[in-house]
N, C-alpha and C positions, 0 to 999 in steps of 0.2 A: 859782187860779194853782197850777199842777202842779210840783212838785219840779224839774222838769228846766227848765221856765220860770223859776223862781226863780234857780236858780244861774245860767242863761244871764245872769240879770240883774244879780245881783252880781258876776259877774267881767266883765260887757261883752260886746256883741257888735258886729258891724262885718257891714254890708249891704256887698256889692261886686258889680260889674257885669263880666263878661267878653268881651272882643270880641276877634274875630280868628277866623283858619281852623280853629284847631285847640283851639277851645274845650273841645271832649270831652275831648280828651286831656289838657288841663292839670287839669280834675277830675280826672281817671282817676291823674295823677301824684299829685294832693294826699291823695288817698284811701289808695292804696299807700304813702303815706311817714307817714301816722298823723295829718295834721291835720285837725279835724273840719271838716267843711262839712255844714251841713243847710239846710233849706229850699230846696232848690235849685229854681229854675223856668226855662223857658226862654221868652224875648223874643223880639223879632223883630230886635234887635241882636245877641243872644247869649245870654247866661245870668245870672242873678242869683242869689246865695247869700250865705249867712251863715257867718262863721266866729268865733272869741274873736277880743279885740284883740291878745290875747299872738301868737297863729298867722297873725293877717294878717300880721305883718312877715316871717314866714319863706315866702312864698308869691312873694318877688320872683324867686329861681333859677329857679322853676318858669314863671312867667310869661315868661322871658326866653328857656326852653330850647324853649317849645312857639311862641312869638313871639305871643302874645296882650296885649293892653292890659287891665290891671286897675284900676277906678275905684272908690272909695268911693260907694256910691249912697243916695242918699235919695229911700226910696219916697213918692211924692205922695199915695199913698192908704191910706186906712184900711183896718182889717179888713173893713168892708163894700162895700169897692170905691168908696166917695166918693172926688172929689179935691176 
């Protein structure tokens, strides 16, 4: 386990799904404001990304501003893609 993964495990991470017209703008605003967003990937419904637990609660104003829906997402697949 790399050091970065260890720190994420200690601090805690949240996977969330972003749906809406301006999902890209939402992610750009998070980046500009200093909220760490990692492991971002595109899905049919929108985007799935991760952030720290502390910063997850700070993303609500950005979701309102860009009119997107943010939901905590539980990935049904493991690292090998098995469901």
